[in-house]
GUNUVO-7146 format. One line per field, with one value per residue: residue number from 1; x, y, z of N, C-alpha, C in turn. Coordinates in steps of 0.001 Angstrom, whole numbers, plus 500000, padded with zeros to 6 digits. Each point is the difference from the previous one (the first is absolute). Example, Ala and Ser with C-alpha at 12.3 -4.5 7.8 and 13.67 -1.06 7.14 Angstrom:
BEGIN
resi = (1:2) $
n.xx = (513190:499650) $
n.yy = (494310:501050) $
n.zz = (507800:499280) $
ca.xx = (499110:500820) $
ca.yy = (501190:501190) $
ca.zz = (500000:500060) $
c.xx = (500900:499230) $
c.yy = (501200:501090) $
c.zz = (500000:500730) $
***
This chain:
BEGIN
resi = (1:2:3:4:5:6:7:8:9:10:11:12:13:14:15:16:17:18:19:20:21:22:23:24:25:26:27:28:29:30:31:32:33:34:35:36:37:38:39:40:41:42:43:44:45:46:47:48:49:50:51:52:53:54:55:56:57:58:59:60:61:62:63:64:65:66:67:68:69:70:71:72:73:74:75:76:77:78:79:80:81:82:83:84:85:86:87:88:89:90:91:92:93:94:95:96:97:98:99:100:101:102:103:104:105:106:107:108:109:110:111:112:113:114:115:116:117:118:119:120:121:122:123:124:125:126:127:128:129:130:131:132:133:134:135:136:137:138:139:140:141:142:143:144:145:146:147:148:149:150:151:152:153:154:155:156:157:158:159:160:161:162:163:164:165:166:167:168:169:170:171:172:173:174:175:176:177:178:179:180:181:182:183:184:185:186:187:188:189:190:191:192:193:194:195:196:197:198:199:200:201:202:203:204:205:206:207:208:209:210:211:212:213:214:215:216:217:218:219:220:221:222:223:224:225:226:227:228:229:230:231:232:233:234:235:236:237:238:239:240:241:242:243:244:245:246:247:248:249:250:251:252:253:254:255:256:257:258:259:260:261:262:263:264:265:266:267:268:269:270:271:272:273:274:275:276:277:278:279:280:281:282:283:284:285:286:287:288:289:290:291:292:293:294:295:296:297:298:299:300:301:302:303:304:305:306:307:308:309:310:311:312:313:314:315:316:317:318:319:320:321:322:323:324:325:326:327:328:329:330:331:332:333:334:335:336:337:338:339:340:341:342:343:344:345:346:347:348:349:350:351:352:353:354:355:356:357:358:359:360:361:362:363:364:365:366:367:368:369:370:371:372:373:374:375:376:377:378:379:380:381:382:383:384:385:386:387:388:389:390:391:392:393:394:395:396:397:398:399:400:401:402:403:404) $
n.xx = (853326:499493:498867:499002:499131:499100:499569:499204:499029:499433:499072:499659:499262:499027:499837:501228:500294:501158:500479:500566:499243:499035:500160:500140:499036:499333:500294:499840:498909:499649:500415:499448:498902:500087:500253:499051:499250:500418:499706:499183:499192:499393:499486:499063:499373:499237:499003:498993:498765:499487:499129:500121:498823:499573:501185:500505:499381:500224:501283:499997:499337:500821:500868:499339:501203:500480:500321:499843:498938:499738:500214:499338:499164:500066:499872:499167:499559:500000:499535:499166:499743:499933:499363:499242:499932:499906:498880:501026:498729:500176:499180:498726:499762:498858:499415:499561:501277:499770:501193:499475:498814:500655:500857:498967:499294:501151:500197:498710:500060:501194:499487:498866:500815:500873:499175:499192:500571:500936:499041:499213:498725:499895:499683:499975:500257:499937:500852:499378:501251:499074:500536:500251:498718:499815:499931:499428:501035:499132:501205:499930:498804:499834:498797:500042:501222:500925:501190:499760:498868:500225:498834:499418:499629:499025:500723:498956:500869:499510:501215:500849:500615:501135:500503:499999:499192:499952:500085:499631:500119:499421:499161:499915:499944:499102:499418:500118:499604:499065:500960:500310:499128:499941:500094:500330:500988:499632:499803:501206:500447:499310:500462:501218:499888:499502:500898:500930:499159:500255:499654:499040:499107:500242:499027:499737:498745:499184:498867:500480:500941:499907:500640:500306:500942:499033:499591:500992:498920:500258:499181:499392:501194:500699:501140:500365:499814:500372:499267:499010:500154:500296:499048:499851:500776:499113:498768:500691:500539:498672:500073:499911:500751:499754:499895:500701:500597:499304:498937:500307:500096:498952:499126:500305:499118:500867:498995:499142:499915:499748:498829:500475:498908:500585:500938:499007:499322:501129:500156:498671:498983:500746:501037:498997:499369:501192:500284:498745:500335:501015:499884:501199:500142:499643:501075:499300:499523:499977:499926:499426:500397:499303:499449:500329:498861:500739:500993:499115:499657:500531:498754:499308:499821:501285:499863:501119:499361:501230:499630:501308:498916:499690:500516:499402:498897:500197:500364:499097:499856:501137:499623:498795:500497:500866:499018:499159:501011:500279:498718:499576:500240:500432:498718:500358:499249:499324:500038:498923:500685:499295:499959:499792:499129:499500:500003:499564:499081:499780:499988:499380:498914:499333:500213:499905:499061:499019:500392:500099:498895:499432:500623:499626:498803:499975:500526:499118:499066:500372:500221:498899:499528:499488:501230:499990:500631:501042:500404:499690:499336:500951:500482:498788:499738:499585:500983:500824:499403:500048:501231:500231:499385:500547:501099:499592:499648:500541:500763:499812:500183:501030:500170:499496:501131:499158:499499:500701) $
n.yy = (169354:499971:500554:499178:500912:499736:501125:500343:500708:500724:499086:500932:500427:499525:500440:500239:501094:499530:500095:501000:499452:499767:501239:500462:499204:500285:501269:499860:499250:500951:500926:499317:499819:501274:500312:499155:500528:501183:499371:499900:500424:498874:501139:499926:500996:499853:500529:500772:499482:500461:499141:499289:499758:500312:500548:499043:499044:500718:500180:498761:499528:500803:499468:498941:499497:499016:499247:499063:500745:500165:498701:499691:500941:499594:498725:500501:500718:498883:499304:500992:500057:498672:500053:501003:499273:499213:499542:499225:499940:498768:500289:499979:499764:499468:500337:500641:499719:499136:500390:501160:499850:499455:501009:500837:499356:500017:501257:500270:499388:500577:501144:499854:499697:500986:501003:498935:500100:500310:499470:500851:499614:501308:500690:501100:500771:501184:500998:500226:500153:500575:501140:499347:499704:500465:499077:500950:499869:499674:499679:499707:499839:501161:500060:498687:500323:499508:499554:499524:499981:498711:500100:499514:498759:499820:498884:499241:499002:499005:499778:499734:499297:500695:498853:501321:499756:498948:501136:500413:498815:499350:501029:499944:498698:500249:500906:499120:499061:500893:500544:499825:499174:500945:500897:501153:500023:501267:499680:499440:500989:500795:499286:499921:501279:500206:499180:500586:500945:499093:498989:500711:499024:499807:500888:498973:500251:500389:500295:501134:499426:500324:501188:498776:499228:499284:499779:499112:499670:501308:499997:499882:499396:501105:499727:500096:501286:499936:498931:500558:501232:499503:499185:501279:500020:499018:500525:501145:499121:499863:500412:498682:500420:499469:501318:499320:500042:501123:499371:498961:500938:500815:499101:500489:500978:500762:500711:500112:500926:500523:500610:500797:500559:499259:500384:500215:500427:500647:500430:499989:500572:500669:500167:500359:500655:500503:500236:500429:500613:500072:501316:500144:500713:501250:500408:500996:500735:500865:500686:500739:501243:500958:500337:501138:500559:501029:499095:499833:498723:499804:500459:499225:499223:500370:499683:499318:499262:499537:500588:500047:499791:501193:499527:498827:500647:500866:499050:499114:498742:500180:501245:499543:499031:500873:500882:499054:499554:501211:500334:498763:499975:498933:499711:501255:500855:500569:501290:500104:500724:500721:500795:498882:499614:501218:500020:498728:500277:501197:499513:498845:500199:501134:500208:498966:499205:500892:500698:498827:499532:501151:499929:498714:500267:501048:499237:499016:500953:500551:498804:499362:501199:499858:499457:498686:500338:500198:500534:498768:500411:499244:501175:500232:501053:500517:499429:500311:501192:500033:499471:500835:500976:499660:499841:501155:500390:498832:500372:501211:499505:499277:501190:499952:500622:499926:500764:498987) $
n.zz = (929021:498756:500452:500374:499600:500935:499418:501008:499468:500951:499705:499151:500990:499213:501242:499582:499287:499502:501255:500638:500961:499114:499547:501241:500420:498896:500237:501315:499810:499133:500857:501004:499261:499616:501276:500374:499052:500437:501138:498936:500986:500304:499526:500950:499391:501094:499327:500419:499921:501127:499465:501114:500565:501204:500142:499229:500671:501106:499691:499505:501062:500654:499123:500477:500336:499257:501056:499077:499710:501295:500218:498886:500403:501277:499625:499101:501040:500724:498971:499797:501309:500155:498841:500425:501131:498930:500566:500346:500456:500457:500993:499627:501290:499586:501142:498914:499810:499013:499593:500399:499464:499009:500127:500132:499079:499344:500390:499819:498831:499827:500451:499332:499023:500312:500260:499954:501210:499092:499264:500647:500087:500123:501081:499281:501029:499425:500286:498852:499561:499269:500450:501162:499798:501235:500960:500736:500862:500944:500494:498684:500542:499379:500540:499840:500482:499140:500394:498764:500721:499662:499372:501099:499779:500890:499921:499751:499894:499249:500450:499015:500929:500069:500433:499909:501016:499220:499296:501204:500550:498977:500079:501332:499807:499040:500780:500971:499163:499662:500728:498722:500546:500928:499048:500632:500886:499873:498727:499998:500765:499185:498991:500499:500364:498801:499495:500731:499648:499062:499230:499441:499954:498715:499869:499191:500332:499035:500635:500472:499264:498739:500048:499591:500482:499410:501252:499880:499284:500168:498959:501198:500044:500202:499382:501265:499782:501294:500273:499366:500469:501197:499559:499614:501087:500210:499986:500084:500840:499961:501262:500147:499003:498819:499806:500893:498793:499843:500500:499307:499075:500189:500394:501219:500104:499360:499486:501016:499061:501212:500193:500939:499479:499069:500887:500870:498952:499660:501240:500113:499383:499132:500824:500808:499027:499669:501273:500117:498869:500864:499925:499490:501115:499661:499335:499471:501001:499010:501137:499078:500187:500564:498856:500583:500350:500335:499976:499018:500284:498799:499910:499166:501089:500096:498720:500307:499103:499757:498861:500123:499242:500523:501135:499802:499679:500986:500886:499595:499591:499346:499799:499700:499254:499533:499890:499601:499259:499579:499907:499777:501304:499353:500171:499727:500688:499005:500265:499227:499120:499145:501076:500720:499068:499894:501329:500060:499087:500512:501257:499815:499253:500200:501323:500842:499531:499865:501064:500647:499429:500324:501183:500125:499490:500836:500989:499658:499907:501159:500590:499581:499624:501223:500026:500137:501125:499215:501144:500387:501018:500507:500372:500523:500752:498844:499323:500970:500035:498663:500030:500987:499329:498839:500715:500539:498779:499569:501004:499472:498784:500419:500591:498758:499700:498936:500978:500538) $
ca.xx = (499348:498591:499039:498624:499532:498572:499556:498605:499382:498634:499043:499306:498548:499574:498899:500354:501237:501199:500500:501448:500481:500105:501107:501251:500264:500383:501294:501042:500131:500575:501425:500667:499972:500970:501329:500246:500222:501327:500933:499801:499141:498775:499035:498572:499435:498541:499095:498655:498859:499089:498765:498814:499682:498807:500226:499829:498590:499198:500393:499435:498549:499742:500104:499064:500737:500448:501321:501089:500144:500787:501363:500639:500310:501138:501172:500514:500772:501246:500897:500471:500916:501259:500755:500519:501058:501080:500023:500419:499491:499946:498634:498979:498954:498698:499356:498823:500424:499777:501215:500041:498984:500562:500983:499314:499313:501012:500524:498993:499973:501178:499845:498991:500519:501057:499501:498539:499396:500501:498938:498726:498888:499647:499321:500879:499371:500976:500029:500647:500397:499906:501141:501161:499507:500434:499326:500750:499741:499116:500823:500450:498822:499505:498884:499736:501158:501217:501074:500369:498880:499112:498770:499884:498629:499900:499661:499880:499927:500504:501145:501054:501115:501308:500481:501239:500500:500976:501234:500811:501330:500757:500402:501068:501216:500455:500599:501275:500939:500219:499796:499731:498812:499344:500867:501056:499893:498877:498819:500186:499702:498549:499388:500306:499182:498612:499810:500239:498785:499031:499268:498628:499657:499728:498900:500552:498958:498950:498698:499296:500340:500044:501093:501209:500154:499112:500659:499743:498911:499089:499908:499507:501170:501144:501267:500384:500823:501439:500494:499943:501014:501370:500353:500468:501442:500285:499115:500623:501069:499406:499711:498716:499718:500951:501145:500514:501465:500485:499904:501122:501266:500198:499553:499359:500335:501129:499567:498683:500111:498654:499866:500114:498691:499527:501052:499431:499409:501069:500992:499315:498979:500510:500837:499205:499294:500964:500420:498896:499914:501258:500763:501003:499669:500931:501254:500031:498961:500677:498920:500387:499175:498906:500068:499052:499638:499775:500262:498966:500098:499237:498864:498837:498951:500371:499959:501317:500724:500924:500232:500769:500159:500546:501455:500540:499842:500834:501422:500435:499926:501283:500125:499071:500557:501137:499503:499412:501054:500963:499374:499548:500863:499162:499514:499460:498966:500516:498992:500108:499452:500586:501128:501135:500502:500727:501244:500917:500335:500939:501256:500756:500076:500336:501232:501156:500263:499938:501167:501198:500017:500262:501425:500785:499852:500697:501440:500283:499960:501089:501345:500161:499180:498709:500166:500584:501461:500676:500764:499224:500634:499684:500254:499693:499061:498638:499897:500018:498701:499000:500167:499532:498548:499471:500191:499130:498592:499205:499595:498765:498916:499765:499344:498747:500168:500458:500276:501315) $
ca.yy = (498975:500328:499218:500404:501048:500241:501149:500356:501101:499683:500314:501208:499928:500762:500924:501341:500075:499958:501269:500082:498838:498902:500320:499827:498579:499365:500543:499362:498618:500038:500321:498806:498987:500397:499749:498557:499586:500500:499050:498776:499056:499557:500802:500026:501151:499912:500980:499656:500658:499267:500468:499454:500549:500806:501381:500026:499705:501182:501107:499724:500163:501445:500525:499286:499130:498752:500122:499738:501191:500944:499470:500146:501416:500414:499239:500695:501132:499449:499635:501236:500704:499243:500200:501370:500061:499088:498840:498866:498758:498844:499461:500808:499072:500529:498955:499523:499076:498579:499395:500343:499192:498647:500014:500176:498752:498983:500284:499522:498535:499443:500184:499061:498641:499751:500257:500166:500839:501377:500819:499541:500929:500605:501299:501109:501311:501024:501234:499725:501186:499719:500600:499125:498632:499216:500283:500915:499782:501016:501020:500957:500617:501191:500663:499406:500073:499388:500939:500769:500844:499328:499517:498562:499577:498750:498924:498641:499068:498649:499950:499018:500532:499345:499865:500770:499914:498920:500312:500993:499442:499835:501301:500549:499234:500452:501335:499849:499386:500953:501305:501042:499608:501290:501177:500227:499292:500515:499235:498640:500042:500120:498714:499053:500389:499670:498545:499572:500259:498958:500208:499505:499402:501035:499788:499971:500039:500984:499708:501271:500510:498987:500291:499332:498602:499158:498990:498681:499237:500896:501169:501198:500617:500340:499991:501286:500707:499937:498677:500078:500898:499577:498834:500417:499838:498659:499711:500596:499102:498759:499089:499317:499624:499045:500781:500672:500073:501229:499788:499143:500703:501271:500032:501123:501363:500611:501230:500612:501430:500404:501116:499541:499767:498638:499063:498874:499040:499318:499382:499095:499182:499358:498829:498970:499273:499186:498912:499041:499314:499309:500797:500839:501439:500859:500236:501299:501000:501299:500965:501407:500967:500679:501378:500786:501356:500756:499055:498981:498967:500281:499088:500529:500348:501257:501042:500613:499145:500689:499347:501082:499766:501206:499956:499028:500573:501188:499797:498689:498894:499785:500994:499624:498790:500435:500703:499079:499188:500846:500794:499165:498978:498815:499509:501123:500794:501212:500918:500366:501259:500393:500877:499143:499457:501037:500273:498882:500018:501093:499812:498796:499706:501179:500644:499101:499171:500811:500884:499170:499587:501186:500336:498968:500202:501235:499702:499155:500855:500987:499429:498797:500098:499331:498550:499358:500174:498870:499187:499778:500257:498841:500216:501295:499889:499764:498581:499219:500164:499297:498560:499686:500104:498882:498784:499996:500087:498767:499712:500732:499296:498738:500327:500679:501436:500463:501430:500246) $
ca.zz = (499191:499763:500753:499715:500894:499804:500779:499769:500739:500420:498936:500425:499946:498825:500250:499535:499228:500836:500513:500157:500739:499038:499095:500730:500231:498737:499561:500816:499537:498664:500101:500524:498942:498968:500565:499986:498609:499633:500607:499227:500714:499350:500757:499675:500702:499913:500596:499588:500625:500872:499381:500656:501313:500209:499576:498546:499741:500304:499118:498679:500105:500076:498636:499142:499084:500593:500622:499053:499163:500790:500076:498682:499781:500817:499562:498812:500523:500525:498896:499355:500894:500158:498760:500031:501011:499645:500896:499160:500560:499113:500011:500666:500419:500406:500800:499282:498955:500284:500583:501418:500683:500122:501082:501285:500330:500306:501332:500949:499937:500670:501450:500475:499854:500986:501349:499830:501035:499919:499435:500569:499872:501279:499908:500344:500150:500349:499211:498716:499232:498577:499316:500141:499846:501157:501261:500849:501429:500585:500655:498986:499402:500684:499339:498702:499101:500525:500335:498807:499608:499061:500628:500244:500227:500745:499073:500539:498882:500122:499090:500202:500771:499952:501373:500109:501377:500172:499271:500714:500284:498748:499462:500843:499684:498682:500163:500706:499059:498903:500655:499000:499239:499766:500134:500989:501277:500787:499589:500508:501435:500138:499651:501074:501143:499679:500064:501382:500783:499682:498759:499932:498721:499001:499068:498637:498980:500219:499382:499793:498675:498943:499067:500462:499575:500807:500832:499416:500589:500718:499110:500683:500617:499145:500726:500608:499021:500275:499602:498540:499439:500305:499189:498674:499864:499469:498868:498807:499560:499511:501107:499907:498614:499414:499528:501200:499908:500643:501443:500393:499772:500695:501386:500694:499582:500702:500669:499843:500306:500395:500917:501385:500601:499737:500402:500752:499069:499263:500881:500942:499332:498785:500299:500681:498944:499261:500879:500077:498712:499733:499030:500663:500022:499262:500713:500692:499820:500067:500229:499845:500732:499302:499547:500775:499572:501237:501099:500066:498987:498797:499976:499288:500961:500644:498977:499781:499053:499099:498704:499360:498572:499369:500212:499044:498658:499807:500287:499529:500951:500687:501068:501059:500619:500815:501182:500968:500614:500717:501050:501120:500599:499910:501283:500771:499336:499368:499473:498591:499493:498715:500311:500341:498740:499272:500721:499745:498575:499739:500731:499629:498571:499197:500450:500179:498817:498784:499912:499798:498598:499177:500110:499314:498558:499664:500017:498843:498816:500036:499991:499162:498806:500197:499938:501172:500013:499337:500950:501227:501299:500825:501430:500580:501120:499518:499627:501242:500667:499194:500207:501354:499992:499221:500794:501180:499617:500106:501382:500263:499324:500702:501262:499631:500182:498689:500006:500577) $
c.xx = (498525:499071:498597:499570:498566:499560:498559:499677:498668:499073:499067:498494:499467:498789:500299:501280:501208:500459:501502:500582:500163:501189:501334:500353:500463:501329:501135:500229:500659:501504:500783:500055:501019:501437:500334:500222:501385:501095:499886:499201:498768:498833:498575:499361:498493:499332:498592:498931:499128:498592:498720:499696:498819:500151:499790:498537:499132:500326:499405:498486:499619:500041:499019:500682:500387:501368:501147:500208:500823:501454:500734:500436:501243:501274:500626:500853:501342:500986:500575:501037:501312:500862:500647:501173:501152:500105:500204:499508:499950:498588:499093:498839:498732:499281:498695:500367:499795:501218:500091:498996:500519:500975:499355:499336:500986:500606:499029:499986:501168:499915:499025:500487:501022:499475:498494:499353:500444:498971:498668:498951:499596:499304:500930:499198:501069:499881:500811:500266:499992:501237:501223:499641:500469:499169:500935:499696:499168:500786:500469:498835:499529:498909:499816:501131:501209:501071:500407:498875:499040:498729:500012:498530:499997:499468:499940:499774:500395:501093:500809:501148:501258:500569:501380:500636:501061:501348:500860:501417:500803:500472:501149:501311:500568:500672:501377:501065:500359:499761:499759:498825:499163:501028:499165:499685:498837:498710:500088:499632:498493:499296:500227:499130:498539:499734:500179:498770:498927:499199:498597:499758:499429:498842:500530:498932:498980:498711:499233:500301:500029:501185:501302:500035:499108:500791:499665:498917:498973:499850:499446:501110:500980:501244:500315:501062:501494:500591:500061:501204:501421:500458:500526:501483:500391:499086:500576:501099:499463:499703:498601:499635:501023:501261:500553:501521:500547:499907:501170:501329:500202:499549:501004:500477:501170:499569:498568:500152:498591:500035:499935:498653:499457:501057:499410:499420:501078:500955:499379:499042:500588:500935:499241:499205:500954:500495:498927:499895:501267:500858:500954:499581:500972:501249:499965:498788:500641:498935:500506:499036:498937:500458:498872:499675:499613:500067:498878:500220:499126:498916:498841:498927:500303:500051:501338:500864:500861:500180:500743:500253:500580:501515:500644:499945:500990:501492:500520:500002:501300:500199:499109:500490:501156:499524:499473:501063:500922:499376:499648:501097:499157:499633:499412:498910:500604:498850:500265:499453:500658:501224:501252:500593:500844:501332:501024:500456:501052:501356:500820:500197:500422:501349:501182:500326:500050:501217:501290:500114:500331:501479:500876:499934:500747:501513:500391:500047:501215:501368:500193:499099:498669:500079:500536:501508:500714:500741:499196:500805:499569:500088:499698:498917:498588:499804:499970:498665:498911:500082:499490:498475:499366:500116:499039:498526:499219:499507:498705:498806:499659:499319:498675:500063:500474:500277:501345:499948) $
c.yy = (500364:499079:500448:501033:500333:501119:500342:501316:499489:500318:501086:499898:500929:500903:501407:499932:499975:501390:499895:498814:498794:500219:499732:498527:499306:500513:499373:498569:499943:500262:498784:498908:500319:499761:498513:499484:500433:499097:498619:498951:499667:500605:499771:501046:500009:501199:499643:500736:499008:500491:499462:500753:500945:501421:500150:499791:501239:501167:499818:500214:501479:500634:499329:499125:498718:500191:499789:501191:501065:499551:500195:501438:500426:499259:500648:501195:499538:499718:501252:500708:499258:500128:501376:500132:499041:498800:498736:498666:498903:499430:500957:499076:500757:498899:499518:499014:498550:499364:500305:499165:498572:499927:500109:498697:498889:500222:499496:498473:499382:500149:498961:498553:499668:500101:500255:500927:501461:500956:499443:501094:500527:501330:501103:501292:501008:501223:499748:501302:499641:500512:499092:498534:499114:500374:500796:499689:501146:501128:501079:500720:501164:500644:499511:500082:499331:501062:500879:500899:499366:499535:498482:499674:498653:498911:498673:499044:498600:499870:498723:500703:499182:500005:500654:499832:498930:500313:501055:499475:499742:501319:500596:499264:500440:501365:499898:499438:500959:501417:501159:499599:501235:501099:501237:499346:500500:499245:498563:499941:500088:498672:498976:500294:499621:498503:499489:500213:498942:500350:499410:499389:501060:499610:500085:499835:501070:499525:501280:500623:498843:500179:499433:498584:499121:498944:498611:499230:500836:501291:501256:500709:500422:500056:501417:500682:499922:498621:499911:500786:499498:498849:500386:499721:498617:499655:500565:499120:498661:498985:499410:499559:498974:500720:500815:500105:501237:499880:499145:500754:501171:500020:499267:501366:500517:501245:500331:501456:500552:501288:499494:499669:498606:498955:498776:498939:499164:499217:499065:499089:499195:498831:498904:499183:499040:498823:498912:499171:499232:500692:500917:501470:500797:500250:501300:500851:501361:501098:501442:500893:500614:501345:500754:501301:500751:499069:498998:498984:500383:498945:500663:500461:501304:501164:500654:499184:500857:499156:501014:499783:501219:500059:499080:500578:501141:499730:498622:498951:499821:500975:499638:498754:500378:500647:499026:499176:500832:500666:499159:499061:498740:499484:501082:500715:501280:500847:500299:501402:500284:500886:499187:499385:501033:500326:498914:499999:501074:499761:498851:499863:501214:500585:499034:499225:500847:500895:499217:499578:501181:500360:498986:500193:501251:499783:499160:500834:500931:499380:498819:500008:499269:498495:499469:500198:498771:499080:499807:500314:498901:500275:501443:499810:499656:498525:499130:500070:499241:498500:499573:499993:498817:498699:499903:499910:498700:499693:500726:499325:498706:500220:500721:501488:500616:501484:500357:500550) $
c.zz = (499815:500788:499629:501031:499653:500931:499625:500687:500539:498839:500514:499771:498917:500254:499495:499183:500928:500434:500271:500776:499105:499069:500670:500130:498726:499471:500787:499527:498634:500043:500515:498933:498905:500481:499928:498578:499526:500566:499370:500762:499157:500780:499506:500902:499749:500649:499546:500771:500752:499677:500645:501290:500001:499460:498486:499646:500202:499073:498610:500010:500009:498615:499046:498975:500727:500643:499019:499061:500716:500047:498676:499759:500769:499593:498767:500424:500549:498871:499336:500862:500139:498734:499993:500971:499722:500926:499168:500551:498934:499908:500760:500310:500378:500769:499383:498897:500432:500668:501492:500781:500211:501170:501368:500431:500332:501379:501068:500035:500757:501518:500552:499934:501087:501428:499938:501023:499919:499398:500484:499873:501377:499782:500482:500090:500398:499115:498735:499265:498523:499263:500024:499811:501158:501224:500903:501464:500582:500643:499021:499318:500863:499150:498559:499010:500641:500248:498824:499504:499025:500727:500158:500254:500712:499066:500745:498838:500442:498952:500199:500717:499742:501410:500140:501373:500177:499334:500693:500234:498728:499406:500801:499756:498657:500101:500658:499072:498874:500533:499037:499101:499679:500195:499640:501349:500860:499671:500507:501472:500244:499740:501101:501215:499785:500160:501426:500887:499764:498765:500104:498629:499062:499094:498568:498931:500375:499329:499675:498646:499005:499064:500550:499472:500878:500775:499445:500758:500728:499203:500654:500764:498901:500876:500489:499152:500307:499709:498476:499473:500216:499111:498631:499790:499475:498827:498710:499426:499503:501081:499849:498600:499521:499525:501163:499998:500703:501516:500491:499912:500963:501460:500889:499499:500817:500756:499636:500425:500247:500816:501429:500626:499733:500344:500694:499060:499318:500895:501026:499240:498843:500319:500738:498983:499298:500834:500055:498722:499655:498964:500759:499979:499139:500834:500806:499639:500254:500064:499879:500774:499122:499447:500676:499292:501261:501217:500226:498890:498807:499853:499278:500977:500725:499009:499720:499050:499075:498743:499122:498510:499286:500143:498972:498588:499753:500144:499579:501100:500773:501149:501181:500739:500921:501288:501047:500717:500876:501219:501228:500465:500101:501393:500873:499200:499437:499488:498535:499777:498657:500230:500339:498739:499268:500668:499737:498554:499711:500654:499437:498498:499178:500405:500066:498726:498737:499832:499776:498545:499087:500023:499281:498491:499538:499956:498793:498723:499947:499785:499047:498778:500099:499948:501327:499968:499441:500976:501281:501245:500958:501496:500383:501053:499550:499637:501243:500727:499250:500221:501376:500055:499262:500796:501172:499639:500159:501407:500358:499344:500735:501330:499776:500312:498680:499940:500607:501403) $
***
């Protein structure tokens, strides 16, 4: 029976052009969305860009342009690339859009209305990673850098805080009731362990930057970029506006497709915000692995970013889409190289598929004048194998394993 299906990707930070990790995530979401549409489901597929925060502010200042100019430039690249890759999203949300600001302010309003003590003004000091837009525990800081090698700086601010500490038990109960709330299971285990250790209240505003959504009633504060960014999943549906039909129809999301490094934000902070506001959490957070270069995470700061535009240009988007889905076991990490692409292309597409098609066409030409045989064959090993494969395929999509 057809059903509604709402799938999202993580909105991508606009400090740089999209790389292979962004491409992979959107291709996986696109394949799942196409499968669901083929099953006649009512699908809504959202992607977009995260455009606020200190990193954007500083990058724009370095170029001598406004942050919105930098964002507009990179967003144009996203649209061009998604079109080239055949991404069939239904909506593209930008956190600089008015509809998003409305949703963020409404989320804050609902939290404050339901639980006035859940948001309070306090002082926060700690090591702040501009690259990840988050505070880093001192135990993860070595010589001014975090575990990923990103520079951190000591920051002291008066911020608004969210009383995350009171949501440890509600979150653990939610995980127990929904054991597949986070997949794969390794990520779920990590989240449960993290919450069981106790949660600290979370800083949700900043005064050291101006590029963001002003805090209601306190224009010297802007909303913390992660509270801002996560709200895109409901602001894109019209949450907080008079036109919230899509929110009523599609929420809760069926799948947030994200990279494993931001699982904590989506599986701890986001459902806690929603619980506080009286909104149902998403049904599932699906965390994929990293594309690596020389066994290191692909990162601009490490200088190993992969943007294989030449592969797409020379071999076509379909070949590239096939490679990403076939090469990586979903949820695990995978090294990328042009050589690996060529090996997979030659083995699977040129040799296996290409040679099979060539032989079929040759047989058709030799025995049937290049036409379809006049009499169908209803019983042979190939037909039986095809029927078995077609019958098994939906289970892989439903388990977020589009590569099989």
